[in-house]
C-alpha positions as CSV (number, residue, x, y, z in Angstrom):
1,M,132.1,112.9,111.2
2,P,135.3,114.9,111.2
3,H,136.3,113.8,107.7
4,Q,133.2,114.8,106.4
5,H,133.2,117.7,103.7
6,P,131.2,120.8,105.1
7,E,129.3,120.9,101.8
8,A,127.8,117.4,102.5
9,A,125.3,118.5,105.0
10,T,124.0,121.0,102.4
11,I,123.6,118.5,100.0
12,L,121.8,116.1,102.4
13,A,119.7,119.0,103.4
14,A,118.5,119.5,99.7
15,L,118.0,115.8,99.1
16,H,115.9,115.5,102.5
17,A,113.7,118.7,101.3
18,A,113.0,117.0,98.1
19,A,111.8,113.8,100.2
20,L,114.7,111.9,99.1
21,T,116.5,109.7,101.8
22,A,120.3,110.3,101.7
23,T,123.2,109.3,103.8
24,V,127.1,109.5,103.5
25,E,128.7,106.3,103.2
26,Q,132.1,104.9,102.8
27,A,133.1,104.5,99.1
28,A,134.4,101.1,98.0
29,G,137.7,102.5,96.9
30,G,138.2,104.6,99.8
31,G,136.8,108.4,100.5
32,H,133.0,109.0,100.8
33,Q,130.1,109.2,98.8
34,I,126.5,110.2,99.3
35,H,124.2,107.2,98.8
36,A,120.5,107.7,98.3
37,P,118.2,104.6,97.8
38,G,115.6,104.9,94.9
39,P,112.8,102.7,93.7
40,Y,112.7,98.9,92.9
41,G,116.4,98.5,94.0
42,T,118.1,101.5,92.0
43,Y,120.3,103.9,94.1
44,A,122.1,107.0,93.6
45,L,125.8,107.7,94.2
46,I,126.9,111.3,94.5
47,G,130.5,112.7,94.7
48,C,132.9,114.9,93.2
49,P,132.9,112.9,90.7
50,K,133.3,109.7,92.3
51,T,133.9,110.6,96.1
52,L,133.6,114.0,98.2
53,P,136.6,115.7,98.5
54,A,138.8,116.1,101.9
55,A,137.1,118.3,104.5
56,D,139.8,120.9,103.9
57,E,139.5,120.9,99.9
58,P,137.0,123.1,97.9
59,L,134.1,121.5,96.2
60,K,134.6,121.7,92.6
61,A,132.0,119.6,91.3
62,I,128.9,117.5,92.0
63,H,128.2,114.4,89.8
64,C,125.3,111.9,90.5
65,E,125.0,108.6,89.0
66,V,121.7,106.3,89.2
67,H,122.6,102.7,89.5
68,D,120.3,99.9,88.4
69,A,119.6,97.0,90.9
70,D,121.2,94.5,88.4
71,G,124.2,96.5,88.2
72,I,123.7,97.7,84.5
73,V,125.9,100.8,83.5
74,P,124.7,103.9,85.6
75,D,122.9,107.0,84.2
76,V,124.1,110.0,85.0
77,A,121.3,112.1,86.4
78,F,123.4,115.2,87.4
79,H,126.8,116.7,86.5
80,R,128.1,120.2,87.4
81,C,131.7,121.2,87.4
82,A,134.1,124.3,87.3
83,D,136.3,122.7,84.6
84,P,136.1,125.1,81.7
85,A,137.4,122.0,79.4
86,C,134.2,119.8,80.6
87,G,132.0,120.9,77.7
88,Q,129.0,119.9,79.5
89,S,125.6,122.3,79.7
90,G,126.1,124.4,83.1
91,C,129.6,123.5,83.7
92,G,132.8,125.9,83.5
93,E,133.9,129.0,85.4
94,G,131.0,130.2,87.7
95,A,129.3,127.0,87.2
96,S,126.3,126.7,89.9
97,L,126.8,124.0,92.4
98,D,123.3,124.6,94.0
99,P,122.4,121.2,95.5
100,V,118.6,122.2,95.0
101,L,119.5,121.7,91.3
102,L,120.8,118.3,92.0
103,A,117.9,117.3,94.2
104,I,115.3,118.0,91.5
105,A,117.2,116.4,88.9
106,L,117.6,113.1,91.0
107,A,113.8,113.0,92.1
108,D,113.0,113.2,88.2
109,A,115.2,110.3,87.5
110,F,113.9,108.1,90.4
111,N,110.4,109.2,89.5
112,S,111.2,108.0,85.7
113,R,111.6,104.6,87.2
114,R,108.4,104.3,88.9
115,P,105.2,102.8,87.1
116,A,102.4,105.2,86.2
117,Y,99.5,105.7,88.7
118,I,96.8,102.9,87.6
119,P,93.4,104.4,88.2
120,N,91.4,102.2,90.4
121,S,88.3,100.3,89.4
122,S,86.4,97.5,91.1
123,R,85.5,95.9,87.8
124,F,88.8,94.4,87.5
125,F,89.5,92.8,91.0
126,N,89.4,89.2,91.0
127,D,88.0,87.0,93.9
128,E,91.0,87.4,95.9
129,G,90.5,91.1,95.9
130,L,93.8,91.5,93.7
131,Q,93.7,93.5,90.4
132,Y,96.7,93.6,87.7
133,S,97.9,96.3,85.7
134,A,100.8,96.4,83.1
135,Y,102.8,99.4,82.6
136,F,104.9,99.7,79.5
137,N,107.5,102.6,79.3
138,P,108.8,102.9,76.0
139,A,111.7,105.1,76.8
140,L,112.9,102.5,79.3
141,H,112.1,99.6,77.1
142,E,110.4,97.5,79.8
143,V,107.0,96.4,80.9
144,T,106.3,96.4,84.7
145,I,103.3,94.4,86.0
146,V,101.6,96.3,89.0
147,Q,99.5,94.4,91.6
148,C,96.9,96.2,93.5
149,K,95.0,95.2,96.6
150,R,91.2,96.0,96.9
151,F,91.8,97.2,100.5
152,G,95.3,98.8,99.9
153,P,96.8,101.7,98.2
154,C,96.4,101.3,94.4
155,G,98.8,102.4,91.7
156,I,102.2,102.0,92.8
157,S,101.7,98.9,94.9
158,D,103.5,95.6,95.1
159,P,105.4,95.9,91.3
160,L,106.3,92.6,90.1
161,D,109.6,92.1,87.9
162,T,110.4,94.3,84.9
163,D,110.5,92.7,81.4
164,P,112.2,94.3,78.4
165,A,110.0,95.6,75.7
166,A,111.0,98.3,73.1
167,T,107.8,98.2,71.0
168,L,104.2,98.0,72.0
169,A,104.1,94.4,70.0
170,D,106.9,93.4,72.5
171,A,104.7,94.7,75.4
172,E,102.1,92.7,74.3
173,A,104.3,89.4,73.8
174,V,105.4,90.1,77.6
175,V,102.0,90.4,78.7
176,R,100.9,87.1,77.0
177,G,104.0,85.3,78.2
178,L,103.5,86.0,81.8
179,G,100.0,84.4,81.4
180,Y,97.7,87.5,81.3
181,A,95.2,88.8,78.8
182,R,94.6,92.6,78.6
183,A,91.2,93.4,80.1
184,T,91.3,96.9,78.6
185,E,92.8,98.8,75.7
186,W,96.0,100.5,76.4
187,A,95.5,104.0,77.8
188,G,97.9,106.8,77.9
189,P,100.4,108.2,77.5
190,D,101.1,109.7,81.0
191,V,103.5,112.2,82.0
192,H,106.3,109.9,81.4
193,G,105.2,108.7,78.0
194,G,104.2,105.3,79.2
195,L,101.1,103.2,78.5
196,Y,98.8,101.1,80.9
197,C,96.0,98.8,80.9
198,Y,94.3,96.3,83.2
199,L,95.1,92.7,83.3
200,S,93.3,89.8,83.6
201,P,94.9,85.9,84.0
202,S,94.6,84.2,80.6
203,P,92.5,81.0,80.7
204,T,94.9,79.4,78.0
205,S,97.9,79.9,80.1
206,P,99.3,77.2,82.4
207,S,99.6,80.2,84.9
208,F,96.0,80.9,84.8
209,G,95.1,82.1,88.4
210,A,98.7,81.9,89.6
211,P,100.4,85.1,87.9
212,R,104.3,84.7,88.1
213,I,105.8,85.3,91.5
214,P,109.0,87.6,91.3
């Protein structure tokens, strides 16, 4: 791409080395951005700060925003610039624009959006060979129901929709409202501060045997 900034290849290489998929895409308002897809419909846009500079202009900043699949206001996963008036940590004269730092920050941001690994246990598989678990992330205020197949990979497998919950009591209400009962106590927290438990369909729920389909 003749219009691509020469540093774009360096940024892409750092992202790819961190096992992140990324491509240079045309931005909606003109110019180009680096696009990196994340888990569950999230994605990151990387620019300087919005779009990459022209090929003959210096790269003075790296800015990365993670967008929610629902179009919620994006989170800033990484920002470094040479502007002494910026005031953000790591910015100012002599600021490091090393894309490896960007890749580390973006990988952490994406990983924080994933449910924790749910340990496998044959005790909680139903007759259809499915196991359901709930993952509650207090920092993100959301509950994720995870479906695990008996003969497939367990843990991060076929997650259903996320539902808002700010407290453990809210998480319990979400679980009940979706037609599940806890089969175990909440365990954790994991490395992301989240709690998880196994679920079973609730016989008192109209969705018993048929959990919500996203």
